mmCIF file of the N, C-alpha and C atoms, coordinates in Angstrom:
data_MODEL
# 
_entry.id   MODEL 
# 
loop_
_atom_site.group_PDB 
_atom_site.id 
_atom_site.type_symbol 
_atom_site.label_atom_id 
_atom_site.label_alt_id 
_atom_site.label_comp_id 
_atom_site.label_asym_id 
_atom_site.label_entity_id 
_atom_site.label_seq_id 
_atom_site.pdbx_PDB_ins_code 
_atom_site.Cartn_x 
_atom_site.Cartn_y 
_atom_site.Cartn_z 
_atom_site.occupancy 
_atom_site.B_iso_or_equiv 
_atom_site.pdbx_formal_charge 
_atom_site.auth_seq_id 
_atom_site.auth_comp_id 
_atom_site.auth_asym_id 
_atom_site.auth_atom_id 
_atom_site.pdbx_PDB_model_num 
ATOM 1   N N  . MET A 1 1  ? 78.040  102.356 131.344 1.00 0.00 ? 1  MET A N  1 
ATOM 2   C CA . MET A 1 1  ? 78.922  101.526 130.560 1.00 0.00 ? 1  MET A CA 1 
ATOM 3   C C  . MET A 1 1  ? 79.243  102.242 129.244 1.00 0.00 ? 1  MET A C  1 
ATOM 4   N N  . GLU A 1 2  ? 80.521  102.346 128.929 1.00 0.00 ? 2  GLU A N  1 
ATOM 5   C CA . GLU A 1 2  ? 80.938  103.008 127.702 1.00 0.00 ? 2  GLU A CA 1 
ATOM 6   C C  . GLU A 1 2  ? 80.798  102.068 126.519 1.00 0.00 ? 2  GLU A C  1 
ATOM 7   N N  . GLN A 1 3  ? 80.303  102.607 125.409 1.00 0.00 ? 3  GLN A N  1 
ATOM 8   C CA . GLN A 1 3  ? 80.166  101.829 124.194 1.00 0.00 ? 3  GLN A CA 1 
ATOM 9   C C  . GLN A 1 3  ? 81.443  101.966 123.371 1.00 0.00 ? 3  GLN A C  1 
ATOM 10  N N  . GLU A 1 4  ? 81.977  100.842 122.897 1.00 0.00 ? 4  GLU A N  1 
ATOM 11  C CA . GLU A 1 4  ? 83.148  100.891 122.043 1.00 0.00 ? 4  GLU A CA 1 
ATOM 12  C C  . GLU A 1 4  ? 82.687  101.102 120.614 1.00 0.00 ? 4  GLU A C  1 
ATOM 13  N N  . TYR A 1 5  ? 83.305  102.047 119.933 1.00 0.00 ? 5  TYR A N  1 
ATOM 14  C CA . TYR A 1 5  ? 82.922  102.367 118.569 1.00 0.00 ? 5  TYR A CA 1 
ATOM 15  C C  . TYR A 1 5  ? 83.776  101.645 117.542 1.00 0.00 ? 5  TYR A C  1 
ATOM 16  N N  . TYR A 1 6  ? 84.798  100.969 117.981 1.00 0.00 ? 6  TYR A N  1 
ATOM 17  C CA . TYR A 1 6  ? 85.644  100.199 117.072 1.00 0.00 ? 6  TYR A CA 1 
ATOM 18  C C  . TYR A 1 6  ? 86.068  98.928  117.784 1.00 0.00 ? 6  TYR A C  1 
ATOM 19  N N  . GLN A 1 7  ? 86.567  97.997  117.022 1.00 0.00 ? 7  GLN A N  1 
ATOM 20  C CA . GLN A 1 7  ? 87.119  96.791  117.614 1.00 0.00 ? 7  GLN A CA 1 
ATOM 21  C C  . GLN A 1 7  ? 88.480  96.519  116.989 1.00 0.00 ? 7  GLN A C  1 
ATOM 22  N N  . VAL A 1 8  ? 89.340  95.904  117.759 1.00 0.00 ? 8  VAL A N  1 
ATOM 23  C CA . VAL A 1 8  ? 90.636  95.490  117.242 1.00 0.00 ? 8  VAL A CA 1 
ATOM 24  C C  . VAL A 1 8  ? 90.412  94.159  116.542 1.00 0.00 ? 8  VAL A C  1 
ATOM 25  N N  . LEU A 1 9  ? 90.844  94.077  115.302 1.00 0.00 ? 9  LEU A N  1 
ATOM 26  C CA . LEU A 1 9  ? 90.647  92.876  114.517 1.00 0.00 ? 9  LEU A CA 1 
ATOM 27  C C  . LEU A 1 9  ? 91.447  91.721  115.087 1.00 0.00 ? 9  LEU A C  1 
ATOM 28  N N  . ASP A 1 10 ? 90.793  90.603  115.306 1.00 0.00 ? 10 ASP A N  1 
ATOM 29  C CA . ASP A 1 10 ? 91.443  89.390  115.776 1.00 0.00 ? 10 ASP A CA 1 
ATOM 30  C C  . ASP A 1 10 ? 91.591  88.438  114.584 1.00 0.00 ? 10 ASP A C  1 
ATOM 31  N N  . ALA A 1 11 ? 92.805  88.210  114.127 1.00 0.00 ? 11 ALA A N  1 
ATOM 32  C CA . ALA A 1 11 ? 93.054  87.383  112.942 1.00 0.00 ? 11 ALA A CA 1 
ATOM 33  C C  . ALA A 1 11 ? 92.523  85.966  113.116 1.00 0.00 ? 11 ALA A C  1 
ATOM 34  N N  . LYS A 1 12 ? 92.410  85.494  114.348 1.00 0.00 ? 12 LYS A N  1 
ATOM 35  C CA . LYS A 1 12 ? 91.890  84.141  114.582 1.00 0.00 ? 12 LYS A CA 1 
ATOM 36  C C  . LYS A 1 12 ? 90.416  84.042  114.204 1.00 0.00 ? 12 LYS A C  1 
ATOM 37  N N  . GLN A 1 13 ? 89.710  85.178  114.160 1.00 0.00 ? 13 GLN A N  1 
ATOM 38  C CA . GLN A 1 13 ? 88.299  85.178  113.794 1.00 0.00 ? 13 GLN A CA 1 
ATOM 39  C C  . GLN A 1 13 ? 88.085  85.351  112.293 1.00 0.00 ? 13 GLN A C  1 
ATOM 40  N N  . LEU A 1 14 ? 89.152  85.667  111.550 1.00 0.00 ? 14 LEU A N  1 
ATOM 41  C CA . LEU A 1 14 ? 89.045  85.848  110.103 1.00 0.00 ? 14 LEU A CA 1 
ATOM 42  C C  . LEU A 1 14 ? 89.145  84.510  109.399 1.00 0.00 ? 14 LEU A C  1 
ATOM 43  N N  . ILE A 1 15 ? 88.338  84.341  108.395 1.00 0.00 ? 15 ILE A N  1 
ATOM 44  C CA . ILE A 1 15 ? 88.376  83.138  107.586 1.00 0.00 ? 15 ILE A CA 1 
ATOM 45  C C  . ILE A 1 15 ? 88.551  83.573  106.136 1.00 0.00 ? 15 ILE A C  1 
ATOM 46  N N  . ALA A 1 16 ? 89.624  83.122  105.493 1.00 0.00 ? 16 ALA A N  1 
ATOM 47  C CA . ALA A 1 16 ? 89.782  83.415  104.073 1.00 0.00 ? 16 ALA A CA 1 
ATOM 48  C C  . ALA A 1 16 ? 88.631  82.763  103.323 1.00 0.00 ? 16 ALA A C  1 
ATOM 49  N N  . ASN A 1 17 ? 88.187  83.413  102.266 1.00 0.00 ? 17 ASN A N  1 
ATOM 50  C CA . ASN A 1 17 ? 87.050  83.000  101.455 1.00 0.00 ? 17 ASN A CA 1 
ATOM 51  C C  . ASN A 1 17 ? 85.718  83.177  102.174 1.00 0.00 ? 17 ASN A C  1 
ATOM 52  N N  . HIS A 1 18 ? 85.704  83.911  103.266 1.00 0.00 ? 18 HIS A N  1 
ATOM 53  C CA . HIS A 1 18 ? 84.456  84.266  103.936 1.00 0.00 ? 18 HIS A CA 1 
ATOM 54  C C  . HIS A 1 18 ? 83.839  85.438  103.177 1.00 0.00 ? 18 HIS A C  1 
ATOM 55  N N  . ALA A 1 19 ? 82.574  85.347  102.882 1.00 0.00 ? 19 ALA A N  1 
ATOM 56  C CA . ALA A 1 19 ? 81.894  86.417  102.155 1.00 0.00 ? 19 ALA A CA 1 
ATOM 57  C C  . ALA A 1 19 ? 80.722  86.918  102.981 1.00 0.00 ? 19 ALA A C  1 
ATOM 58  N N  . THR A 1 20 ? 80.464  88.209  102.872 1.00 0.00 ? 20 THR A N  1 
ATOM 59  C CA . THR A 1 20 ? 79.347  88.810  103.583 1.00 0.00 ? 20 THR A CA 1 
ATOM 60  C C  . THR A 1 20 ? 78.864  90.020  102.803 1.00 0.00 ? 20 THR A C  1 
ATOM 61  N N  . VAL A 1 21 ? 77.686  90.474  103.116 1.00 0.00 ? 21 VAL A N  1 
ATOM 62  C CA . VAL A 1 21 ? 77.156  91.723  102.569 1.00 0.00 ? 21 VAL A CA 1 
ATOM 63  C C  . VAL A 1 21 ? 76.968  92.655  103.746 1.00 0.00 ? 21 VAL A C  1 
ATOM 64  N N  . SER A 1 22 ? 77.413  93.913  103.609 1.00 0.00 ? 22 SER A N  1 
ATOM 65  C CA . SER A 1 22 ? 77.411  94.836  104.736 1.00 0.00 ? 22 SER A CA 1 
ATOM 66  C C  . SER A 1 22 ? 76.019  95.303  105.150 1.00 0.00 ? 22 SER A C  1 
ATOM 67  N N  . GLN A 1 23 ? 74.980  94.954  104.424 1.00 0.00 ? 23 GLN A N  1 
ATOM 68  C CA . GLN A 1 23 ? 73.591  95.300  104.682 1.00 0.00 ? 23 GLN A CA 1 
ATOM 69  C C  . GLN A 1 23 ? 73.439  96.748  105.119 1.00 0.00 ? 23 GLN A C  1 
ATOM 70  N N  . ASN A 1 24 ? 72.949  97.023  106.310 1.00 0.00 ? 24 ASN A N  1 
ATOM 71  C CA . ASN A 1 24 ? 72.679  98.403  106.731 1.00 0.00 ? 24 ASN A CA 1 
ATOM 72  C C  . ASN A 1 24 ? 73.876  99.042  107.430 1.00 0.00 ? 24 ASN A C  1 
ATOM 73  N N  . LYS A 1 25 ? 75.087  98.642  107.049 1.00 0.00 ? 25 LYS A N  1 
ATOM 74  C CA . LYS A 1 25 ? 76.278  99.160  107.727 1.00 0.00 ? 25 LYS A CA 1 
ATOM 75  C C  . LYS A 1 25 ? 77.253  99.756  106.714 1.00 0.00 ? 25 LYS A C  1 
ATOM 76  N N  . CYS A 1 26 ? 77.902  100.798 107.143 1.00 0.00 ? 26 CYS A N  1 
ATOM 77  C CA . CYS A 1 26 ? 79.082  101.256 106.429 1.00 0.00 ? 26 CYS A CA 1 
ATOM 78  C C  . CYS A 1 26 ? 80.223  101.131 107.432 1.00 0.00 ? 26 CYS A C  1 
ATOM 79  N N  . GLY A 1 27 ? 81.427  101.126 106.949 1.00 0.00 ? 27 GLY A N  1 
ATOM 80  C CA . GLY A 1 27 ? 82.522  100.945 107.882 1.00 0.00 ? 27 GLY A CA 1 
ATOM 81  C C  . GLY A 1 27 ? 83.864  101.241 107.266 1.00 0.00 ? 27 GLY A C  1 
ATOM 82  N N  . LEU A 1 28 ? 84.872  101.062 108.109 1.00 0.00 ? 28 LEU A N  1 
ATOM 83  C CA . LEU A 1 28 ? 86.239  101.227 107.652 1.00 0.00 ? 28 LEU A CA 1 
ATOM 84  C C  . LEU A 1 28 ? 87.123  100.251 108.399 1.00 0.00 ? 28 LEU A C  1 
ATOM 85  N N  . PHE A 1 29 ? 88.221  99.905  107.744 1.00 0.00 ? 29 PHE A N  1 
ATOM 86  C CA . PHE A 1 29 ? 89.226  99.049  108.344 1.00 0.00 ? 29 PHE A CA 1 
ATOM 87  C C  . PHE A 1 29 ? 90.580  99.691  108.104 1.00 0.00 ? 29 PHE A C  1 
ATOM 88  N N  . LEU A 1 30 ? 91.316  99.936  109.170 1.00 0.00 ? 30 LEU A N  1 
ATOM 89  C CA . LEU A 1 30 ? 92.671  100.470 109.085 1.00 0.00 ? 30 LEU A CA 1 
ATOM 90  C C  . LEU A 1 30 ? 93.637  99.325  109.370 1.00 0.00 ? 30 LEU A C  1 
ATOM 91  N N  . CYS A 1 31 ? 94.410  98.959  108.362 1.00 0.00 ? 31 CYS A N  1 
ATOM 92  C CA . CYS A 1 31 ? 95.374  97.863  108.503 1.00 0.00 ? 31 CYS A CA 1 
ATOM 93  C C  . CYS A 1 31 ? 96.626  98.384  109.199 1.00 0.00 ? 31 CYS A C  1 
ATOM 94  N N  . ARG A 1 32 ? 96.957  97.811  110.347 1.00 0.00 ? 32 ARG A N  1 
ATOM 95  C CA . ARG A 1 32 ? 98.131  98.229  111.104 1.00 0.00 ? 32 ARG A CA 1 
ATOM 96  C C  . ARG A 1 32 ? 99.321  97.301  110.895 1.00 0.00 ? 32 ARG A C  1 
ATOM 97  N N  . LYS A 1 33 ? 99.044  96.055  110.445 1.00 0.00 ? 33 LYS A N  1 
ATOM 98  C CA . LYS A 1 33 ? 100.113 95.082  110.274 1.00 0.00 ? 33 LYS A CA 1 
ATOM 99  C C  . LYS A 1 33 ? 99.596  93.977  109.350 1.00 0.00 ? 33 LYS A C  1 
ATOM 100 N N  . GLY A 1 34 ? 100.474 93.416  108.541 1.00 0.00 ? 34 GLY A N  1 
ATOM 101 C CA . GLY A 1 34 ? 100.100 92.315  107.667 1.00 0.00 ? 34 GLY A CA 1 
ATOM 102 C C  . GLY A 1 34 ? 99.503  92.799  106.358 1.00 0.00 ? 34 GLY A C  1 
ATOM 103 N N  . ASP A 1 35 ? 98.849  91.877  105.649 1.00 0.00 ? 35 ASP A N  1 
ATOM 104 C CA . ASP A 1 35 ? 98.223  92.235  104.376 1.00 0.00 ? 35 ASP A CA 1 
ATOM 105 C C  . ASP A 1 35 ? 97.094  91.265  104.065 1.00 0.00 ? 35 ASP A C  1 
ATOM 106 N N  . ALA A 1 36 ? 96.256  91.638  103.075 1.00 0.00 ? 36 ALA A N  1 
ATOM 107 C CA . ALA A 1 36 ? 95.127  90.809  102.670 1.00 0.00 ? 36 ALA A CA 1 
ATOM 108 C C  . ALA A 1 36 ? 94.714  91.163  101.251 1.00 0.00 ? 36 ALA A C  1 
ATOM 109 N N  . ASP A 1 37 ? 94.050  90.217  100.611 1.00 0.00 ? 37 ASP A N  1 
ATOM 110 C CA . ASP A 1 37 ? 93.429  90.440  99.314  1.00 0.00 ? 37 ASP A CA 1 
ATOM 111 C C  . ASP A 1 37 ? 91.925  90.338  99.507  1.00 0.00 ? 37 ASP A C  1 
ATOM 112 N N  . LEU A 1 38 ? 91.200  91.329  99.015  1.00 0.00 ? 38 LEU A N  1 
ATOM 113 C CA . LEU A 1 38 ? 89.751  91.406  99.191  1.00 0.00 ? 38 LEU A CA 1 
ATOM 114 C C  . LEU A 1 38 ? 89.044  91.561  97.858  1.00 0.00 ? 38 LEU A C  1 
ATOM 115 N N  . LEU A 1 39 ? 87.790  91.157  97.826  1.00 0.00 ? 39 LEU A N  1 
ATOM 116 C CA . LEU A 1 39 ? 86.882  91.512  96.748  1.00 0.00 ? 39 LEU A CA 1 
ATOM 117 C C  . LEU A 1 39 ? 85.812  92.398  97.358  1.00 0.00 ? 39 LEU A C  1 
ATOM 118 N N  . LEU A 1 40 ? 85.639  93.585  96.824  1.00 0.00 ? 40 LEU A N  1 
ATOM 119 C CA . LEU A 1 40 ? 84.553  94.479  97.224  1.00 0.00 ? 40 LEU A CA 1 
ATOM 120 C C  . LEU A 1 40 ? 83.704  94.692  95.986  1.00 0.00 ? 40 LEU A C  1 
ATOM 121 N N  . ASN A 1 41 ? 82.461  94.201  96.023  1.00 0.00 ? 41 ASN A N  1 
ATOM 122 C CA . ASN A 1 41 ? 81.576  94.243  94.852  1.00 0.00 ? 41 ASN A CA 1 
ATOM 123 C C  . ASN A 1 41 ? 82.284  93.711  93.613  1.00 0.00 ? 41 ASN A C  1 
ATOM 124 N N  . ASN A 1 42 ? 82.986  92.585  93.785  1.00 0.00 ? 42 ASN A N  1 
ATOM 125 C CA . ASN A 1 42 ? 83.682  91.869  92.713  1.00 0.00 ? 42 ASN A CA 1 
ATOM 126 C C  . ASN A 1 42 ? 84.844  92.633  92.088  1.00 0.00 ? 42 ASN A C  1 
ATOM 127 N N  . ARG A 1 43 ? 85.373  93.644  92.784  1.00 0.00 ? 43 ARG A N  1 
ATOM 128 C CA . ARG A 1 43 ? 86.611  94.315  92.373  1.00 0.00 ? 43 ARG A CA 1 
ATOM 129 C C  . ARG A 1 43 ? 87.696  93.907  93.357  1.00 0.00 ? 43 ARG A C  1 
ATOM 130 N N  . SER A 1 44 ? 88.858  93.558  92.827  1.00 0.00 ? 44 SER A N  1 
ATOM 131 C CA . SER A 1 44 ? 89.972  93.083  93.659  1.00 0.00 ? 44 SER A CA 1 
ATOM 132 C C  . SER A 1 44 ? 90.745  94.245  94.263  1.00 0.00 ? 44 SER A C  1 
ATOM 133 N N  . PHE A 1 45 ? 91.118  94.085  95.533  1.00 0.00 ? 45 PHE A N  1 
ATOM 134 C CA . PHE A 1 45 ? 91.933  95.073  96.234  1.00 0.00 ? 45 PHE A CA 1 
ATOM 135 C C  . PHE A 1 45 ? 92.957  94.348  97.088  1.00 0.00 ? 45 PHE A C  1 
ATOM 136 N N  . HIS A 1 46 ? 94.159  94.904  97.151  1.00 0.00 ? 46 HIS A N  1 
ATOM 137 C CA . HIS A 1 46 ? 95.197  94.408  98.053  1.00 0.00 ? 46 HIS A CA 1 
ATOM 138 C C  . HIS A 1 46 ? 95.395  95.480  99.114  1.00 0.00 ? 46 HIS A C  1 
ATOM 139 N N  . ILE A 1 47 ? 95.326  95.089  100.370 1.00 0.00 ? 47 ILE A N  1 
ATOM 140 C CA . ILE A 1 47 ? 95.576  96.037  101.460 1.00 0.00 ? 47 ILE A CA 1 
ATOM 141 C C  . ILE A 1 47 ? 96.796  95.561  102.239 1.00 0.00 ? 47 ILE A C  1 
ATOM 142 N N  . ASP A 1 48 ? 97.550  96.524  102.751 1.00 0.00 ? 48 ASP A N  1 
ATOM 143 C CA . ASP A 1 48 ? 98.688  96.207  103.600 1.00 0.00 ? 48 ASP A CA 1 
ATOM 144 C C  . ASP A 1 48 ? 98.832  97.304  104.647 1.00 0.00 ? 48 ASP A C  1 
ATOM 145 N N  . THR A 1 49 ? 99.902  97.267  105.383 1.00 0.00 ? 49 THR A N  1 
ATOM 146 C CA . THR A 1 49 ? 100.114 98.194  106.494 1.00 0.00 ? 49 THR A CA 1 
ATOM 147 C C  . THR A 1 49 ? 99.890  99.644  106.053 1.00 0.00 ? 49 THR A C  1 
ATOM 148 N N  . GLY A 1 50 ? 99.033  100.352 106.783 1.00 0.00 ? 50 GLY A N  1 
ATOM 149 C CA . GLY A 1 50 ? 98.751  101.754 106.504 1.00 0.00 ? 50 GLY A CA 1 
ATOM 150 C C  . GLY A 1 50 ? 97.571  101.982 105.573 1.00 0.00 ? 50 GLY A C  1 
ATOM 151 N N  . THR A 1 51 ? 96.985  100.921 105.029 1.00 0.00 ? 51 THR A N  1 
ATOM 152 C CA . THR A 1 51 ? 95.857  101.065 104.115 1.00 0.00 ? 51 THR A CA 1 
ATOM 153 C C  . THR A 1 51 ? 94.561  101.257 104.890 1.00 0.00 ? 51 THR A C  1 
ATOM 154 N N  . LEU A 1 52 ? 93.748  102.191 104.422 1.00 0.00 ? 52 LEU A N  1 
ATOM 155 C CA . LEU A 1 52 ? 92.420  102.424 104.982 1.00 0.00 ? 52 LEU A CA 1 
ATOM 156 C C  . LEU A 1 52 ? 91.403  101.943 103.958 1.00 0.00 ? 52 LEU A C  1 
ATOM 157 N N  . CYS A 1 53 ? 90.577  101.000 104.348 1.00 0.00 ? 53 CYS A N  1 
ATOM 158 C CA . CYS A 1 53 ? 89.565  100.418 103.462 1.00 0.00 ? 53 CYS A CA 1 
ATOM 159 C C  . CYS A 1 53 ? 88.191  100.888 103.938 1.00 0.00 ? 53 CYS A C  1 
ATOM 160 N N  . LEU A 1 54 ? 87.415  101.510 103.049 1.00 0.00 ? 54 LEU A N  1 
ATOM 161 C CA . LEU A 1 54 ? 86.077  102.001 103.370 1.00 0.00 ? 54 LEU A CA 1 
ATOM 162 C C  . LEU A 1 54 ? 85.042  101.198 102.598 1.00 0.00 ? 54 LEU A C  1 
ATOM 163 N N  . TYR A 1 55 ? 83.882  100.958 103.211 1.00 0.00 ? 55 TYR A N  1 
ATOM 164 C CA . TYR A 1 55 ? 82.795  100.310 102.482 1.00 0.00 ? 55 TYR A CA 1 
ATOM 165 C C  . TYR A 1 55 ? 81.459  100.916 102.908 1.00 0.00 ? 55 TYR A C  1 
ATOM 166 N N  . THR A 1 56 ? 80.505  100.848 101.996 1.00 0.00 ? 56 THR A N  1 
ATOM 167 C CA . THR A 1 56 ? 79.172  101.439 102.181 1.00 0.00 ? 56 THR A CA 1 
ATOM 168 C C  . THR A 1 56 ? 78.141  100.328 102.365 1.00 0.00 ? 56 THR A C  1 
ATOM 169 N N  . PRO A 1 57 ? 76.907  100.694 102.773 1.00 0.00 ? 57 PRO A N  1 
ATOM 170 C CA . PRO A 1 57 ? 75.869  99.666  102.920 1.00 0.00 ? 57 PRO A CA 1 
ATOM 171 C C  . PRO A 1 57 ? 75.677  98.873  101.632 1.00 0.00 ? 57 PRO A C  1 
ATOM 172 N N  . TYR A 1 58 ? 75.372  97.594  101.812 1.00 0.00 ? 58 TYR A N  1 
ATOM 173 C CA . TYR A 1 58 ? 75.095  96.648  100.733 1.00 0.00 ? 58 TYR A CA 1 
ATOM 174 C C  . TYR A 1 58 ? 76.301  96.378  99.838  1.00 0.00 ? 58 TYR A C  1 
ATOM 175 N N  . THR A 1 59 ? 77.493  96.514  100.402 1.00 0.00 ? 59 THR A N  1 
ATOM 176 C CA . THR A 1 59 ? 78.716  96.143  99.699  1.00 0.00 ? 59 THR A CA 1 
ATOM 177 C C  . THR A 1 59 ? 78.971  94.653  99.917  1.00 0.00 ? 59 THR A C  1 
ATOM 178 N N  . PHE A 1 60 ? 79.243  93.938  98.832  1.00 0.00 ? 60 PHE A N  1 
ATOM 179 C CA . PHE A 1 60 ? 79.624  92.529  98.904  1.00 0.00 ? 60 PHE A CA 1 
ATOM 180 C C  . PHE A 1 60 ? 81.111  92.487  99.251  1.00 0.00 ? 60 PHE A C  1 
ATOM 181 N N  . ILE A 1 61 ? 81.454  91.799  100.343 1.00 0.00 ? 61 ILE A N  1 
ATOM 182 C CA . ILE A 1 61 ? 82.832  91.740  100.833 1.00 0.00 ? 61 ILE A CA 1 
ATOM 183 C C  . ILE A 1 61 ? 83.266  90.282  100.910 1.00 0.00 ? 61 ILE A C  1 
ATOM 184 N N  . ARG A 1 62 ? 84.387  89.959  100.264 1.00 0.00 ? 62 ARG A N  1 
ATOM 185 C CA . ARG A 1 62 ? 84.965  88.614  100.374 1.00 0.00 ? 62 ARG A CA 1 
ATOM 186 C C  . ARG A 1 62 ? 86.445  88.758  100.712 1.00 0.00 ? 62 ARG A C  1 
ATOM 187 N N  . ILE A 1 63 ? 86.864  88.065  101.761 1.00 0.00 ? 63 ILE A N  1 
ATOM 188 C CA . ILE A 1 63 ? 88.278  87.999  102.117 1.00 0.00 ? 63 ILE A CA 1 
ATOM 189 C C  . ILE A 1 63 ? 88.856  86.820  101.332 1.00 0.00 ? 63 ILE A C  1 
ATOM 190 N N  . VAL A 1 64 ? 89.670  87.121  100.342 1.00 0.00 ? 64 VAL A N  1 
ATOM 191 C CA . VAL A 1 64 ? 90.237  86.082  99.492  1.00 0.00 ? 64 VAL A CA 1 
ATOM 192 C C  . VAL A 1 64 ? 91.427  85.422  100.187 1.00 0.00 ? 64 VAL A C  1 
ATOM 193 N N  . ARG A 1 65 ? 92.279  86.249  100.810 1.00 0.00 ? 65 ARG A N  1 
ATOM 194 C CA . ARG A 1 65 ? 93.465  85.765  101.489 1.00 0.00 ? 65 ARG A CA 1 
ATOM 195 C C  . ARG A 1 65 ? 93.896  86.795  102.511 1.00 0.00 ? 65 ARG A C  1 
ATOM 196 N N  . HIS A 1 66 ? 94.457  86.353  103.615 1.00 0.00 ? 66 HIS A N  1 
ATOM 197 C CA . HIS A 1 66 ? 95.055  87.277  104.583 1.00 0.00 ? 66 HIS A CA 1 
ATOM 198 C C  . HIS A 1 66 ? 96.274  86.635  105.216 1.00 0.00 ? 66 HIS A C  1 
ATOM 199 N N  . SER A 1 67 ? 97.219  87.465  105.602 1.00 0.00 ? 67 SER A N  1 
ATOM 200 C CA . SER A 1 67 ? 98.414  86.956  106.278 1.00 0.00 ? 67 SER A CA 1 
ATOM 201 C C  . SER A 1 67 ? 98.062  86.584  107.712 1.00 0.00 ? 67 SER A C  1 
ATOM 202 N N  . ASP A 1 68 ? 98.854  85.708  108.283 1.00 0.00 ? 68 ASP A N  1 
ATOM 203 C CA . ASP A 1 68 ? 98.598  85.252  109.659 1.00 0.00 ? 68 ASP A CA 1 
ATOM 204 C C  . ASP A 1 68 ? 98.800  86.356  110.687 1.00 0.00 ? 68 ASP A C  1 
ATOM 205 N N  . ASP A 1 69 ? 99.581  87.384  110.319 1.00 0.00 ? 69 ASP A N  1 
ATOM 206 C CA . ASP A 1 69 ? 99.888  88.435  111.294 1.00 0.00 ? 69 ASP A CA 1 
ATOM 207 C C  . ASP A 1 69 ? 99.051  89.705  111.098 1.00 0.00 ? 69 ASP A C  1 
ATOM 208 N N  . ILE A 1 70 ? 97.950  89.618  110.347 1.00 0.00 ? 70 ILE A N  1 
ATOM 209 C CA . ILE A 1 70 ? 97.164  90.831  110.082 1.00 0.00 ? 70 ILE A CA 1 
ATOM 210 C C  . ILE A 1 70 ? 96.575  91.382  111.377 1.00 0.00 ? 70 ILE A C  1 
ATOM 211 N N  . GLU A 1 71 ? 96.665  92.710  111.510 1.00 0.00 ? 71 GLU A N  1 
ATOM 212 C CA . GLU A 1 71 ? 96.107  93.422  112.666 1.00 0.00 ? 71 GLU A CA 1 
ATOM 213 C C  . GLU A 1 71 ? 95.535  94.738  112.145 1.00 0.00 ? 71 GLU A C  1 
ATOM 214 N N  . GLY A 1 72 ? 94.528  95.219  112.839 1.00 0.00 ? 72 GLY A N  1 
ATOM 215 C CA . GLY A 1 72 ? 93.971  96.517  112.461 1.00 0.00 ? 72 GLY A CA 1 
ATOM 216 C C  . GLY A 1 72 ? 92.763  96.864  113.308 1.00 0.00 ? 72 GLY A C  1 
ATOM 217 N N  . TYR A 1 73 ? 92.152  97.992  112.960 1.00 0.00 ? 73 TYR A N  1 
ATOM 218 C CA . TYR A 1 73 ? 90.964  98.486  113.643 1.00 0.00 ? 73 TYR A CA 1 
ATOM 219 C C  . TYR A 1 73 ? 89.793  98.435  112.682 1.00 0.00 ? 73 TYR A C  1 
ATOM 220 N N  . LEU A 1 74 ? 88.660  97.921  113.153 1.00 0.00 ? 74 LEU A N  1 
ATOM 221 C CA . LEU A 1 74 ? 87.449  97.840  112.357 1.00 0.00 ? 74 LEU A CA 1 
ATOM 222 C C  . LEU A 1 74 ? 86.385  98.689  113.027 1.00 0.00 ? 74 LEU A C  1 
ATOM 223 N N  . LEU A 1 75 ? 85.805  99.599  112.265 1.00 0.00 ? 75 LEU A N  1 
ATOM 224 C CA . LEU A 1 75 ? 84.750  100.491 112.768 1.00 0.00 ? 75 LEU A CA 1 
ATOM 225 C C  . LEU A 1 75 ? 83.548  100.347 111.851 1.00 0.00 ? 75 LEU A C  1 
ATOM 226 N N  . GLU A 1 76 ? 82.395  99.988  112.409 1.00 0.00 ? 76 GLU A N  1 
ATOM 227 C CA . GLU A 1 76 ? 81.172  99.886  111.621 1.00 0.00 ? 76 GLU A CA 1 
ATOM 228 C C  . GLU A 1 76 ? 80.118  100.771 112.208 1.00 0.00 ? 76 GLU A C  1 
# 
């Protein structure tokens, strides 16, 4: 069985104002469509189509807002 190293982001699983800590994970998110506003360690970022977002272990991540059509690849 092949292991998938990334997942396609499903916007239905995203919840605005959801917060998490990346604990023992680092990762990246490549936005392919739509946009979002994030807090990473309490710094604000806006991502949109073509943006690559990287995070390291123990990063505080909060999705403040996202568009209904957001799509992308998430690799942890």
